[in-house]
KOLGU-4560 file (N, C-alpha, C; in nm, 3 decimals, padded with zeros to 5 digits):
<recs>
<n_xx: 00.731 n_yy: 00.760 n_zz: 00.995 ca_xx: 00.760 ca_yy: 00.801 ca_zz: 00.858 c_xx: 00.832 c_yy: 00.685 c_zz: 00.789 mol: A seq: 1 type: ALA>
<n_xx: 00.784 n_yy: 00.651 n_zz: 00.673 ca_xx: 00.845 ca_yy: 00.544 ca_zz: 00.594 c_xx: 00.911 c_yy: 00.605 c_zz: 00.471 mol: A seq: 2 type: LEU>
<n_xx: 01.019 n_yy: 00.544 n_zz: 00.429 ca_xx: 01.083 ca_yy: 00.586 ca_zz: 00.305 c_xx: 01.003 c_yy: 00.530 c_zz: 00.187 mol: A seq: 3 type: SER>
<n_xx: 01.031 n_yy: 00.582 n_zz: 00.072 ca_xx: 00.966 ca_yy: 00.531 ca_zz: -00.050 c_xx: 00.998 c_yy: 00.383 c_zz: -00.069 mol: A seq: 4 type: ARG>
<n_xx: 01.121 n_yy: 00.342 n_zz: -00.040 ca_xx: 01.160 ca_yy: 00.201 ca_zz: -00.053 c_xx: 01.083 c_yy: 00.114 c_zz: 00.045 mol: A seq: 5 type: ALA>
<n_xx: 01.061 n_yy: 00.162 n_zz: 00.166 ca_xx: 00.983 ca_yy: 00.085 ca_zz: 00.264 c_xx: 00.837 c_yy: 00.070 c_zz: 00.220 mol: A seq: 6 type: GLN>
<n_xx: 00.780 n_yy: 00.176 n_zz: 00.168 ca_xx: 00.641 ca_yy: 00.169 ca_zz: 00.118 c_xx: 00.635 c_yy: 00.069 c_zz: 00.003 mol: A seq: 7 type: VAL>
<n_xx: 00.732 n_yy: 00.075 n_zz: -00.085 ca_xx: 00.737 ca_yy: -00.020 ca_zz: -00.197 c_xx: 00.744 c_yy: -00.164 c_zz: -00.145 mol: A seq: 8 type: ARG>
<n_xx: 00.830 n_yy: -00.189 n_zz: -00.048 ca_xx: 00.842 ca_yy: -00.323 ca_zz: 00.009 c_xx: 00.711 c_yy: -00.369 c_zz: 00.072 mol: A seq: 9 type: ASN>
<n_xx: 00.642 n_yy: -00.280 n_zz: 00.139 ca_xx: 00.513 ca_yy: -00.317 ca_zz: 00.200 c_xx: 00.412 c_yy: -00.352 c_zz: 00.091 mol: A seq: 10 type: ALA>
<n_xx: 00.401 n_yy: -00.270 n_zz: -00.012 ca_xx: 00.302 ca_yy: -00.294 ca_zz: -00.117 c_xx: 00.335 c_yy: -00.416 c_zz: -00.202 mol: A seq: 11 type: PHE>
<n_xx: 00.461 n_yy: -00.451 n_zz: -00.211 ca_xx: 00.499 ca_yy: -00.572 ca_zz: -00.286 c_xx: 00.502 c_yy: -00.695 c_zz: -00.196 mol: A seq: 12 type: LEU>
<n_xx: 00.461 n_yy: -00.676 n_zz: -00.071 ca_xx: 00.454 ca_yy: -00.781 ca_zz: 00.031 c_xx: 00.589 c_yy: -00.840 c_zz: 00.064 mol: A seq: 13 type: ARG>
<n_xx: 00.695 n_yy: -00.761 n_zz: 00.046 ca_xx: 00.828 ca_yy: -00.800 ca_zz: 00.092 c_xx: 00.839 c_yy: -00.777 c_zz: 00.242 mol: A seq: 14 type: GLN>
<n_xx: 00.752 n_yy: -00.691 n_zz: 00.293 ca_xx: 00.737 ca_yy: -00.665 ca_zz: 00.437 c_xx: 00.588 c_yy: -00.674 c_zz: 00.466 mol: A seq: 15 type: ALA>
<n_xx: 00.547 n_yy: -00.776 n_zz: 00.539 ca_xx: 00.404 ca_yy: -00.798 ca_zz: 00.562 c_xx: 00.356 c_yy: -00.750 c_zz: 00.698 mol: A seq: 16 type: ALA>
<n_xx: 00.449 n_yy: -00.721 n_zz: 00.789 ca_xx: 00.406 ca_yy: -00.671 ca_zz: 00.920 c_xx: 00.487 c_yy: -00.547 c_zz: 00.956 mol: A seq: 17 type: SER>
<n_xx: 00.433 n_yy: -00.471 n_zz: 01.049 ca_xx: 00.498 ca_yy: -00.347 ca_zz: 01.090 c_xx: 00.631 c_yy: -00.373 c_zz: 01.161 mol: A seq: 18 type: TRP>
<n_xx: 00.654 n_yy: -00.496 n_zz: 01.204 ca_xx: 00.782 ca_yy: -00.527 ca_zz: 01.271 c_xx: 00.900 c_yy: -00.505 c_zz: 01.176 mol: A seq: 19 type: SER>
<n_xx: 00.878 n_yy: -00.516 n_zz: 01.047 ca_xx: 00.985 ca_yy: -00.492 ca_zz: 00.949 c_xx: 01.035 c_yy: -00.348 c_zz: 00.956 mol: A seq: 20 type: ALA>
<n_xx: 00.952 n_yy: -00.259 n_zz: 01.013 ca_xx: 00.988 ca_yy: -00.118 ca_zz: 01.024 c_xx: 01.002 c_yy: -00.074 c_zz: 01.170 mol: A seq: 21 type: PHE>
<n_xx: 01.013 n_yy: -00.172 n_zz: 01.260 ca_xx: 01.032 ca_yy: -00.142 ca_zz: 01.401 c_xx: 00.910 c_yy: -00.081 c_zz: 01.467 mol: A seq: 22 type: GLY>
<n_xx: 00.791 n_yy: -00.118 n_zz: 01.420 ca_xx: 00.669 ca_yy: -00.053 ca_zz: 01.471 c_xx: 00.564 c_yy: -00.154 c_zz: 01.516 mol: A seq: 23 type: ALA>
<n_xx: 00.602 n_yy: -00.256 n_zz: 01.589 ca_xx: 00.503 ca_yy: -00.353 ca_zz: 01.636 c_xx: 00.496 c_yy: -00.474 c_zz: 01.546 mol: A seq: 24 type: GLY>
<n_xx: 00.411 n_yy: -00.567 n_zz: 01.584 ca_xx: 00.408 ca_yy: -00.694 ca_zz: 01.511 c_xx: 00.280 c_yy: -00.718 c_zz: 01.432 mol: A seq: 25 type: SER>
<n_xx: 00.192 n_yy: -00.620 n_zz: 01.425 ca_xx: 00.067 ca_yy: -00.640 ca_zz: 01.351 c_xx: 00.093 c_yy: -00.641 c_zz: 01.201 mol: A seq: 26 type: THR>
<n_xx: 00.005 n_yy: -00.710 n_zz: 01.131 ca_xx: 00.013 ca_yy: -00.715 ca_zz: 00.984 c_xx: -00.016 c_yy: -00.577 c_zz: 00.927 mol: A seq: 27 type: ALA>
<n_xx: 00.045 n_yy: -00.547 n_zz: 00.815 ca_xx: 00.019 ca_yy: -00.422 ca_zz: 00.744 c_xx: -00.105 c_yy: -00.443 c_zz: 00.658 mol: A seq: 28 type: ILE>
<n_xx: -00.206 n_yy: -00.360 n_zz: 00.678 ca_xx: -00.326 ca_yy: -00.361 ca_zz: 00.595 c_xx: -00.306 c_yy: -00.260 c_zz: 00.482 mol: A seq: 29 type: ASP>
<n_xx: -00.308 n_yy: -00.308 n_zz: 00.358 ca_xx: -00.282 ca_yy: -00.221 ca_zz: 00.243 c_xx: -00.411 c_yy: -00.167 c_zz: 00.183 mol: A seq: 30 type: LEU>
<n_xx: -00.405 n_yy: -00.040 n_zz: 00.145 ca_xx: -00.516 ca_yy: 00.029 ca_zz: 00.081 c_xx: -00.461 c_yy: 00.099 c_zz: -00.042 mol: A seq: 31 type: TYR>
<n_xx: -00.528 n_yy: 00.084 n_zz: -00.156 ca_xx: -00.479 ca_yy: 00.146 ca_zz: -00.279 c_xx: -00.596 c_yy: 00.187 c_zz: -00.368 mol: A seq: 32 type: ALA>
<n_xx: -00.571 n_yy: 00.284 n_zz: -00.453 ca_xx: -00.670 ca_yy: 00.322 ca_zz: -00.553 c_xx: -00.680 c_yy: 00.210 c_zz: -00.657 mol: A seq: 33 type: ARG>
<n_xx: -00.790 n_yy: 00.210 n_zz: -00.731 ca_xx: -00.809 ca_yy: 00.108 ca_zz: -00.834 c_xx: -00.715 c_yy: 00.133 c_zz: -00.952 mol: A seq: 34 type: ASP>
<n_xx: -00.702 n_yy: 00.034 n_zz: -01.038 ca_xx: -00.606 ca_yy: 00.041 ca_zz: -01.149 c_xx: -00.639 c_yy: 00.150 c_zz: -01.250 mol: A seq: 35 type: ASP>
<n_xx: -00.763 n_yy: 00.200 n_zz: -01.253 ca_xx: -00.803 ca_yy: 00.302 ca_zz: -01.348 c_xx: -00.765 c_yy: 00.443 c_zz: -01.302 mol: A seq: 36 type: GLN>
<n_xx: -00.723 n_yy: 00.455 n_zz: -01.179 ca_xx: -00.694 ca_yy: 00.584 ca_zz: -01.118 c_xx: -00.561 c_yy: 00.641 c_zz: -01.166 mol: A seq: 37 type: SER>
<n_xx: -00.561 n_yy: 00.768 n_zz: -01.203 ca_xx: -00.437 ca_yy: 00.836 ca_zz: -01.237 c_xx: -00.345 c_yy: 00.845 c_zz: -01.116 mol: A seq: 38 type: GLY>
<n_xx: -00.405 n_yy: 00.860 n_zz: -00.998 ca_xx: -00.328 ca_yy: 00.862 ca_zz: -00.874 c_xx: -00.252 c_yy: 00.732 c_zz: -00.858 mol: A seq: 39 type: THR>
<n_xx: -00.319 n_yy: 00.619 n_zz: -00.883 ca_xx: -00.252 ca_yy: 00.491 ca_zz: -00.868 c_xx: -00.149 c_yy: 00.470 c_zz: -00.978 mol: A seq: 40 type: PHE>
<n_xx: -00.177 n_yy: 00.516 n_zz: -01.098 ca_xx: -00.080 ca_yy: 00.501 ca_zz: -01.206 c_xx: 00.050 c_yy: 00.573 c_zz: -01.170 mol: A seq: 41 type: GLN>
<n_xx: 00.039 n_yy: 00.692 n_zz: -01.110 ca_xx: 00.158 ca_yy: 00.764 ca_zz: -01.065 c_xx: 00.231 c_yy: 00.683 c_zz: -00.957 mol: A seq: 42 type: PHE>
<n_xx: 00.156 n_yy: 00.631 n_zz: -00.860 ca_xx: 00.213 ca_yy: 00.550 ca_zz: -00.752 c_xx: 00.283 c_yy: 00.427 c_zz: -00.809 mol: A seq: 43 type: PHE>
<n_xx: 00.219 n_yy: 00.364 n_zz: -00.905 ca_xx: 00.277 ca_yy: 00.243 ca_zz: -00.965 c_xx: 00.408 c_yy: 00.274 c_zz: -01.036 mol: A seq: 44 type: GLN>
<n_xx: 00.415 n_yy: 00.387 n_zz: -01.105 ca_xx: 00.537 ca_yy: 00.424 ca_zz: -01.176 c_xx: 00.648 c_yy: 00.471 c_zz: -01.082 mol: A seq: 45 type: GLU>
<n_xx: 00.614 n_yy: 00.557 n_zz: -00.985 ca_xx: 00.716 ca_yy: 00.626 ca_zz: -00.906 c_xx: 00.749 c_yy: 00.559 c_zz: -00.773 mol: A seq: 46 type: HIS>
<n_xx: 00.663 n_yy: 00.472 n_zz: -00.725 ca_xx: 00.691 ca_yy: 00.402 ca_zz: -00.599 c_xx: 00.715 c_yy: 00.254 c_zz: -00.626 mol: A seq: 47 type: VAL>
<n_xx: 00.625 n_yy: 00.192 n_zz: -00.699 ca_xx: 00.639 ca_yy: 00.048 ca_zz: -00.728 c_xx: 00.732 c_yy: 00.022 c_zz: -00.845 mol: A seq: 48 type: LEU>
<n_xx: 00.765 n_yy: 00.124 n_zz: -00.923 ca_xx: 00.854 ca_yy: 00.112 ca_zz: -01.039 c_xx: 00.804 c_yy: 00.005 c_zz: -01.136 mol: A seq: 49 type: HIS>
<n_xx: 00.669 n_yy: -00.001 n_zz: -01.152 ca_xx: 00.607 ca_yy: -00.097 ca_zz: -01.243 c_xx: 00.651 c_yy: -00.241 c_zz: -01.218 mol: A seq: 50 type: ASP>
<n_xx: 00.681 n_yy: -00.273 n_zz: -01.093 ca_xx: 00.727 ca_yy: -00.407 ca_zz: -01.055 c_xx: 00.615 c_yy: -00.509 c_zz: -01.077 mol: A seq: 51 type: ASP>
<n_xx: 00.645 n_yy: -00.613 n_zz: -01.150 ca_xx: 00.546 ca_yy: -00.716 ca_zz: -01.184 c_xx: 00.495 c_yy: -00.790 c_zz: -01.061 mol: A seq: 52 type: ALA>
<n_xx: 00.567 n_yy: -00.785 n_zz: -00.950 ca_xx: 00.522 ca_yy: -00.853 ca_zz: -00.827 c_xx: 00.394 c_yy: -00.792 c_zz: -00.772 mol: A seq: 53 type: ARG>
<n_xx: 00.361 n_yy: -00.671 n_zz: -00.814 ca_xx: 00.237 ca_yy: -00.609 ca_zz: -00.767 c_xx: 00.115 c_yy: -00.691 c_zz: -00.810 mol: A seq: 54 type: TRP>
<n_xx: 00.121 n_yy: -00.753 n_zz: -00.925 ca_xx: 00.007 ca_yy: -00.835 ca_zz: -00.972 c_xx: -00.029 c_yy: -00.943 c_zz: -00.871 mol: A seq: 55 type: GLU>
<n_xx: 00.071 n_yy: -01.005 n_zz: -00.811 ca_xx: 00.045 ca_yy: -01.108 ca_zz: -00.709 c_xx: 00.007 c_yy: -01.047 c_zz: -00.576 mol: A seq: 56 type: ALA>
<n_xx: 00.064 n_yy: -00.932 n_zz: -00.543 ca_xx: 00.042 ca_yy: -00.870 ca_zz: -00.412 c_xx: -00.089 c_yy: -00.793 c_zz: -00.402 mol: A seq: 57 type: ALA>
<n_xx: -00.141 n_yy: -00.743 n_zz: -00.514 ca_xx: -00.257 ca_yy: -00.654 ca_zz: -00.506 c_xx: -00.382 c_yy: -00.723 c_zz: -00.455 mol: A seq: 58 type: LYS>
<n_xx: -00.388 n_yy: -00.854 n_zz: -00.461 ca_xx: -00.505 ca_yy: -00.925 ca_zz: -00.409 c_xx: -00.521 c_yy: -00.912 c_zz: -00.259 mol: A seq: 59 type: GLY>
<n_xx: -00.413 n_yy: -00.875 n_zz: -00.190 ca_xx: -00.421 ca_yy: -00.860 ca_zz: -00.045 c_xx: -00.446 c_yy: -00.715 c_zz: -00.003 mol: A seq: 60 type: SER>
<n_xx: -00.478 n_yy: -00.629 n_zz: -00.099 ca_xx: -00.506 ca_yy: -00.490 ca_zz: -00.066 c_xx: -00.653 c_yy: -00.457 c_zz: -00.090 mol: A seq: 61 type: SER>
<n_xx: -00.702 n_yy: -00.361 n_zz: -00.015 ca_xx: -00.837 ca_yy: -00.309 ca_zz: -00.040 c_xx: -00.823 c_yy: -00.199 c_zz: -00.142 mol: A seq: 62 type: ARG>
<n_xx: -00.905 n_yy: -00.204 n_zz: -00.247 ca_xx: -00.895 ca_yy: -00.107 ca_zz: -00.357 c_xx: -01.013 c_yy: -00.013 c_zz: -00.353 mol: A seq: 63 type: ARG>
<n_xx: -00.991 n_yy: 00.111 n_zz: -00.391 ca_xx: -01.094 ca_yy: 00.216 ca_zz: -00.383 c_xx: -01.100 c_yy: 00.295 c_zz: -00.513 mol: A seq: 64 type: PHE>
<n_xx: -01.221 n_yy: 00.334 n_zz: -00.551 ca_xx: -01.240 ca_yy: 00.421 ca_zz: -00.666 c_xx: -01.219 c_yy: 00.567 c_zz: -00.627 mol: A seq: 65 type: GLU>
<n_xx: -01.234 n_yy: 00.597 n_zz: -00.500 ca_xx: -01.229 ca_yy: 00.734 ca_zz: -00.451 c_xx: -01.112 c_yy: 00.755 c_zz: -00.355 mol: A seq: 66 type: SER>
<n_xx: -01.037 n_yy: 00.862 n_zz: -00.375 ca_xx: -00.927 ca_yy: 00.894 ca_zz: -00.284 c_xx: -00.980 c_yy: 00.925 c_zz: -00.144 mol: A seq: 67 type: SER>
<n_xx: -01.092 n_yy: 00.994 n_zz: -00.136 ca_xx: -01.145 ca_yy: 01.029 ca_zz: -00.004 c_xx: -01.190 c_yy: 00.905 c_zz: 00.072 mol: A seq: 68 type: SER>
<n_xx: -01.246 n_yy: 00.807 n_zz: 00.004 ca_xx: -01.284 ca_yy: 00.682 ca_zz: 00.070 c_xx: -01.160 c_yy: 00.607 c_zz: 00.119 mol: A seq: 69 type: ASP>
<n_xx: -01.055 n_yy: 00.608 n_zz: 00.040 ca_xx: -00.930 ca_yy: 00.543 ca_zz: 00.079 c_xx: -00.872 c_yy: 00.612 c_zz: 00.203 mol: A seq: 70 type: LEU>
<n_xx: -00.867 n_yy: 00.743 n_zz: 00.204 ca_xx: -00.813 ca_yy: 00.818 ca_zz: 00.318 c_xx: -00.894 c_yy: 00.789 c_zz: 00.444 mol: A seq: 71 type: VAL>
<n_xx: -01.026 n_yy: 00.785 n_zz: 00.432 ca_xx: -01.112 ca_yy: 00.756 ca_zz: 00.547 c_xx: -01.083 c_yy: 00.616 c_zz: 00.601 mol: A seq: 72 type: THR>
<n_xx: -01.067 n_yy: 00.519 n_zz: 00.513 ca_xx: -01.041 ca_yy: 00.381 ca_zz: 00.555 c_xx: -00.906 c_yy: 00.369 c_zz: 00.624 mol: A seq: 73 type: ALA>
<n_xx: -00.803 n_yy: 00.432 n_zz: 00.569 ca_xx: -00.669 ca_yy: 00.425 ca_zz: 00.629 c_xx: -00.669 c_yy: 00.495 c_zz: 00.766 mol: A seq: 74 type: VAL>
<n_xx: -00.736 n_yy: 00.607 n_zz: 00.774 ca_xx: -00.741 ca_yy: 00.682 ca_zz: 00.901 c_xx: -00.807 c_yy: 00.602 c_zz: 01.011 mol: A seq: 75 type: ALA>
<n_xx: -00.899 n_yy: 00.513 n_zz: 00.975 ca_xx: -00.971 ca_yy: 00.433 ca_zz: 01.074 c_xx: -00.897 c_yy: 00.304 c_zz: 01.110 mol: A seq: 76 type: ALA>
<n_xx: -00.787 n_yy: 00.274 n_zz: 01.042 ca_xx: -00.715 ca_yy: 00.148 ca_zz: 01.061 c_xx: -00.574 c_yy: 00.174 c_zz: 01.113 mol: A seq: 77 type: ASP>
<n_xx: -00.548 n_yy: 00.150 n_zz: 01.241 ca_xx: -00.415 ca_yy: 00.174 ca_zz: 01.297 c_xx: -00.304 c_yy: 00.093 c_zz: 01.228 mol: A seq: 78 type: PRO>
<n_xx: -00.339 n_yy: -00.014 n_zz: 01.159 ca_xx: -00.240 ca_yy: -00.097 ca_zz: 01.088 c_xx: -00.239 c_yy: -00.068 c_zz: 00.939 mol: A seq: 79 type: SER>
<n_xx: -00.315 n_yy: 00.035 n_zz: 00.898 ca_xx: -00.331 ca_yy: 00.063 ca_zz: 00.756 c_xx: -00.220 c_yy: 00.144 c_zz: 00.694 mol: A seq: 80 type: GLY>
<n_xx: -00.195 n_yy: 00.117 n_zz: 00.566 ca_xx: -00.101 ca_yy: 00.192 ca_zz: 00.485 c_xx: -00.165 c_yy: 00.212 c_zz: 00.350 mol: A seq: 81 type: LEU>
<n_xx: -00.176 n_yy: 00.337 n_zz: 00.307 ca_xx: -00.241 ca_yy: 00.365 ca_zz: 00.180 c_xx: -00.178 c_yy: 00.481 c_zz: 00.109 mol: A seq: 82 type: GLY>
</recs>
């Protein structure tokens, strides 16, 4: 279980591997909805706090138009966070 602050740090690439959370040394694979998604807009406001660093960090994430596709991808990736 990660706190909201830990999720924010992962998505802003302040924590790039699971070792930052005491969970192994593999890189964190990020998964997010696309910028047009209301789900992502909520995440951006309430988790990322509209932090401008996301613009630089989002290039290292896989983006999805569909929540179900995102969930499927994260479930198949032991290093995934979405």
